[in-house]
Phi, psi and omega in degrees: 000110183242138174301140183216016179203166177259148179243138178284346181223129176245130177243134186235132159291164182247294182296122180085357180240304175267325182217159177263101182254006183304319180300321180283318180295309182291327177296317179294318178296318180298319178296317180296313182293323178297323179294339178261008179083012180261107179242016189251011186262115181294148178298320181298326177294317179295320179301325184294346180263356180297130184098347174256166180288142180301333180300326179296316179297309184293327178293324179286323180291329180219093184295343180265002183291141176278164177299325179295318178296317181298318179295324177296317179295320178299315179296320179295318178300314183299322178296316179294316182299312180297323182295338179286345177065022180054032188291339180250010178273135182226145175292145172288155179306141174078354181294309184300325181278329187278319184307312180294337184275343179287123189280340181285166173293151186229142176214161173262159173213084192239155175286340175297159172292155178301319181300314180292319179300316180297320182297318182286323175300319176298317182301323182265005178072026182255347190302321184292344180272355182255134179276341178202140175245116182241118174250182179262103187241087174078017175228166185303141181268170177306140020278000171299137186277004189305317183296325178289316180298322178293321178295317179299314180298318181297329180271354182066034184257174173249146183308319184292346178276348193257145169243120178258128184247124181207172186241000187235163175300315176303326176298312182298315182293320179295317179298316178299316182294330180279348178081019179263167170286141188238132177239123177266145174249137185271351187266358184272217186267350181280165175265124187304317181298322179290324177295316180294329178297338178277357178056058174295159179290328182218157173225129176236153182251346175225143180299326182298344178296335177300320180278326185290328187249345181248000000 
């Protein structure tokens, strides 16, 4: 699967696509779980939930938890995560150089809140290159396509004009449901075989391939 056309609109997942935030995400989760006496959760298990809603993780860790408890844990996690200042989050190679070279309009479509997404984009000096920042704010997260559809609407675009780039199965499913072109990245947190099983339109192994081929 090779890129073979240019797109006027690029939509991006963030964690596992533009940057490696696993150390901060998993670090915050580990701190939260440790405070609850849970020291038995492997990092690889926590990594596998990146890109999914935290409610999925907490529901699996404690099948008897109420929705109120899960929401409390989510709020506690967010406080810990923000307090880390994204100090261990790093851009993937070629992202900083490639984003400014992509000629189409750009937006995010992330499970992160819009506020957090904007803060990290600012931190890495990327915010000015985005025409819209769309996070998941109080509506269903991927694989539900809502975050992608909202980004498309904000840009006044049509789905067929858009390329959505992501690293996870929920990204692939959300993109398909939204009717956009979908590009999987092999370097993030997803398993390449599982991504290919979702039949993305394209697969890239380096972020710079977006600029090299489109």
